[in-house]
PLY file of the C-alpha trace (Angstrom):
ply
format ascii 1.0
element vertex 245
property float x
property float y
property float z
element edge 244
property int vertex1
property int vertex2
end_header
63.78 0.23 24.73
60.67 1.55 23.60
57.48 -0.26 24.24
57.31 -0.86 20.22
60.03 -3.13 20.96
57.45 -5.30 22.83
55.11 -4.97 19.63
55.53 -8.68 19.20
55.38 -10.06 23.27
51.86 -11.21 22.62
52.81 -13.70 19.68
55.59 -14.93 21.86
53.61 -15.23 24.82
51.83 -17.93 23.22
54.21 -20.41 23.85
54.61 -20.66 27.45
50.64 -21.09 27.44
50.83 -23.56 25.02
53.44 -25.43 27.10
51.69 -25.24 30.30
48.19 -26.70 27.85
50.23 -29.48 26.77
51.93 -30.09 30.00
48.45 -30.26 31.74
46.50 -31.95 29.55
46.11 -35.79 30.25
45.98 -34.94 34.30
43.19 -32.09 33.74
41.23 -33.68 31.01
42.51 -37.17 30.93
40.38 -37.56 34.03
38.28 -34.14 33.91
35.38 -35.40 35.97
37.57 -36.64 38.75
38.96 -34.00 39.56
37.22 -31.50 42.76
35.81 -28.41 42.29
38.84 -26.96 43.72
40.77 -28.14 40.80
38.78 -26.90 38.17
38.82 -23.56 39.24
42.96 -23.24 40.03
42.90 -24.59 36.07
40.50 -22.00 34.96
41.69 -18.91 36.32
45.65 -20.03 35.95
44.29 -20.30 31.73
42.55 -17.07 32.72
46.01 -16.07 33.49
48.18 -16.85 30.65
45.68 -15.48 27.92
45.33 -12.29 30.00
49.60 -12.22 29.38
49.02 -12.57 25.53
46.24 -10.10 25.73
47.48 -7.37 27.79
50.63 -6.72 25.78
48.39 -6.66 22.64
46.43 -3.80 23.79
49.53 -2.21 25.36
51.38 -2.02 22.22
48.05 -1.52 19.32
46.57 1.53 20.57
44.34 0.49 23.11
46.00 1.56 26.49
42.39 2.76 27.97
41.22 -1.27 27.39
44.86 -2.31 28.77
43.86 -0.33 31.70
40.79 -1.38 32.94
41.66 -5.17 32.10
44.91 -4.65 34.17
42.81 -4.01 37.26
40.07 -7.07 36.11
43.09 -9.12 35.79
44.88 -8.66 38.84
41.36 -10.25 40.44
42.78 -13.62 37.96
46.20 -13.46 39.85
45.06 -13.24 43.37
42.52 -16.02 42.45
45.81 -18.28 40.84
47.78 -17.66 43.66
45.14 -18.78 46.45
43.18 -21.69 45.09
47.10 -22.58 44.67
47.69 -22.15 48.67
44.22 -23.79 49.22
44.55 -27.03 47.13
47.74 -27.76 49.02
46.22 -29.55 51.65
45.54 -32.31 49.17
49.61 -32.57 48.58
49.18 -33.45 52.60
46.28 -36.36 52.14
48.00 -37.71 49.55
50.83 -38.83 51.98
49.13 -40.10 53.89
46.95 -42.46 50.44
50.25 -43.12 49.75
51.16 -44.95 53.25
47.80 -46.82 52.80
48.22 -48.00 49.37
52.08 -47.82 48.33
51.44 -50.57 45.93
49.31 -47.75 43.64
51.29 -45.17 44.37
54.61 -47.32 43.60
58.09 -44.29 43.04
55.82 -41.55 44.40
56.35 -42.22 47.94
55.25 -39.99 50.87
58.35 -37.53 50.73
57.47 -36.38 46.82
54.26 -34.78 48.11
55.65 -32.79 51.12
58.22 -32.12 48.77
55.41 -30.67 45.86
53.65 -28.68 49.13
57.06 -27.01 49.90
58.12 -25.95 46.77
54.67 -24.78 46.04
54.53 -22.31 49.00
57.82 -20.30 47.96
56.82 -20.38 44.29
53.16 -18.88 45.15
54.59 -16.24 47.42
56.96 -15.40 44.23
53.85 -14.99 42.13
52.57 -13.09 44.48
54.83 -10.73 45.02
56.27 -10.50 41.06
52.36 -9.35 40.80
52.76 -7.03 43.27
56.18 -5.63 42.01
54.18 -5.15 38.22
50.97 -3.13 40.15
53.93 -0.65 41.74
56.10 -0.21 38.83
52.87 0.50 36.81
54.44 3.56 35.35
57.24 2.30 34.61
56.38 0.45 31.49
58.93 -1.67 31.38
59.14 -2.91 34.68
55.97 -3.50 34.48
56.00 -5.95 31.59
59.13 -7.97 32.63
57.40 -8.48 36.10
54.22 -9.61 35.16
56.03 -11.82 32.05
58.42 -13.87 34.66
55.10 -15.21 36.93
54.61 -17.03 33.57
58.33 -18.75 34.54
57.76 -18.94 37.95
54.58 -20.90 38.00
55.13 -23.24 35.10
56.71 -26.28 36.68
53.23 -27.97 38.56
51.70 -27.88 34.92
54.82 -28.70 32.12
56.30 -30.58 35.26
53.61 -33.48 35.13
53.45 -33.41 31.63
56.87 -34.39 31.56
57.12 -36.38 34.76
54.06 -38.52 33.25
55.76 -39.48 29.71
58.52 -40.21 31.49
56.34 -42.76 33.81
55.13 -44.21 30.86
58.10 -44.57 28.98
59.75 -46.44 31.81
56.38 -48.62 33.15
58.31 -52.06 32.72
60.41 -50.35 36.38
57.28 -50.16 38.07
58.00 -48.91 40.87
61.48 -48.87 40.86
61.13 -45.44 38.92
63.47 -42.22 39.47
60.47 -39.49 39.64
63.25 -36.94 39.66
65.16 -36.75 36.72
62.18 -35.55 34.76
61.87 -32.68 37.29
64.95 -31.31 37.02
64.89 -31.51 33.02
61.43 -29.50 33.43
63.52 -27.08 35.83
66.20 -27.12 33.01
64.15 -25.99 30.35
62.31 -23.59 32.24
65.35 -21.42 33.15
66.67 -21.77 29.45
63.38 -20.43 27.88
63.19 -17.43 30.91
67.21 -17.00 29.92
66.33 -16.31 26.11
63.22 -14.36 27.09
65.06 -12.40 29.44
68.32 -11.84 26.72
65.39 -10.88 24.07
64.06 -7.93 25.49
67.40 -7.48 27.59
66.29 -8.60 31.12
69.05 -10.64 31.98
69.86 -8.36 34.92
66.28 -7.17 35.85
65.40 -8.28 39.98
62.04 -10.18 38.25
64.34 -12.37 36.53
66.66 -13.42 39.79
63.38 -14.10 41.20
62.33 -16.09 38.54
65.19 -18.19 38.03
65.72 -18.74 41.97
62.37 -19.95 42.59
62.90 -22.74 39.51
66.83 -23.33 41.28
65.03 -23.82 44.70
62.30 -26.83 43.19
65.66 -28.63 42.75
65.25 -28.74 46.68
62.25 -30.67 46.10
63.57 -34.12 47.29
65.76 -33.28 50.50
63.20 -31.10 51.69
60.22 -33.43 51.04
62.37 -36.04 52.78
63.00 -33.71 56.10
60.90 -34.61 58.88
61.33 -31.07 60.41
59.46 -29.91 57.16
57.20 -32.37 56.94
56.11 -31.63 60.87
55.76 -27.56 59.57
53.89 -28.93 56.79
51.47 -31.18 59.02
50.78 -28.60 61.56
50.34 -25.67 59.03
48.03 -26.99 56.05
45.47 -29.86 57.12
44.28 -32.90 54.82
0 1
1 2
2 3
3 4
4 5
5 6
6 7
7 8
8 9
9 10
10 11
11 12
12 13
13 14
14 15
15 16
16 17
17 18
18 19
19 20
20 21
21 22
22 23
23 24
24 25
25 26
26 27
27 28
28 29
29 30
30 31
31 32
32 33
33 34
34 35
35 36
36 37
37 38
38 39
39 40
40 41
41 42
42 43
43 44
44 45
45 46
46 47
47 48
48 49
49 50
50 51
51 52
52 53
53 54
54 55
55 56
56 57
57 58
58 59
59 60
60 61
61 62
62 63
63 64
64 65
65 66
66 67
67 68
68 69
69 70
70 71
71 72
72 73
73 74
74 75
75 76
76 77
77 78
78 79
79 80
80 81
81 82
82 83
83 84
84 85
85 86
86 87
87 88
88 89
89 90
90 91
91 92
92 93
93 94
94 95
95 96
96 97
97 98
98 99
99 100
100 101
101 102
102 103
103 104
104 105
105 106
106 107
107 108
108 109
109 110
110 111
111 112
112 113
113 114
114 115
115 116
116 117
117 118
118 119
119 120
120 121
121 122
122 123
123 124
124 125
125 126
126 127
127 128
128 129
129 130
130 131
131 132
132 133
133 134
134 135
135 136
136 137
137 138
138 139
139 140
140 141
141 142
142 143
143 144
144 145
145 146
146 147
147 148
148 149
149 150
150 151
151 152
152 153
153 154
154 155
155 156
156 157
157 158
158 159
159 160
160 161
161 162
162 163
163 164
164 165
165 166
166 167
167 168
168 169
169 170
170 171
171 172
172 173
173 174
174 175
175 176
176 177
177 178
178 179
179 180
180 181
181 182
182 183
183 184
184 185
185 186
186 187
187 188
188 189
189 190
190 191
191 192
192 193
193 194
194 195
195 196
196 197
197 198
198 199
199 200
200 201
201 202
202 203
203 204
204 205
205 206
206 207
207 208
208 209
209 210
210 211
211 212
212 213
213 214
214 215
215 216
216 217
217 218
218 219
219 220
220 221
221 222
222 223
223 224
224 225
225 226
226 227
227 228
228 229
229 230
230 231
231 232
232 233
233 234
234 235
235 236
236 237
237 238
238 239
239 240
240 241
241 242
242 243
243 244
């Protein structure tokens, strides 16, 4: 497949950008002034990264390779920001477990195990994101491999934004059942949606057997383990030792 087959890729990349923004809209903009500085930094580095994944394919396929290369170097800065700010915010997950114990009536179905599980899967998610970015750098001269490693990052880190959006809708729908709400159901649905989008993209660009595709699928399948990981006392002990709330 030649680079010309990626000529409309930048248009397709608008879709996951919109999915991410719609998913996180209520959580971020709904309480904008209450968000911590770290939340703002993570949100905007992530948003800029998605914008780069729209702009860069356009530059590469529309006769602007010098601009593509220059922006690629800058983009790696934002990729590092996405990864490191996400990892640095994980102390909030551990701190939230303590608040959920102190105010169970407020958190309802969101028991401590949920936030431990979120922290556990986010470590794997961001490690995979970093690996995909590094592989894209190493494969920068193999343009198709380079492009697909970068595209895979969209599906590797989509879950938190999309998952929150779908979970918020689900909780609102079943508010009358509070606190007996099956909060994992919307997250399972989220993972199915992400995997379907990933496979459709891989099929379109003939990358079903690409290692980046396998990595993204593996990460999203791993997220199905959020509940058992969160309920594991061993995992909780390790996370509390590693991450100080």
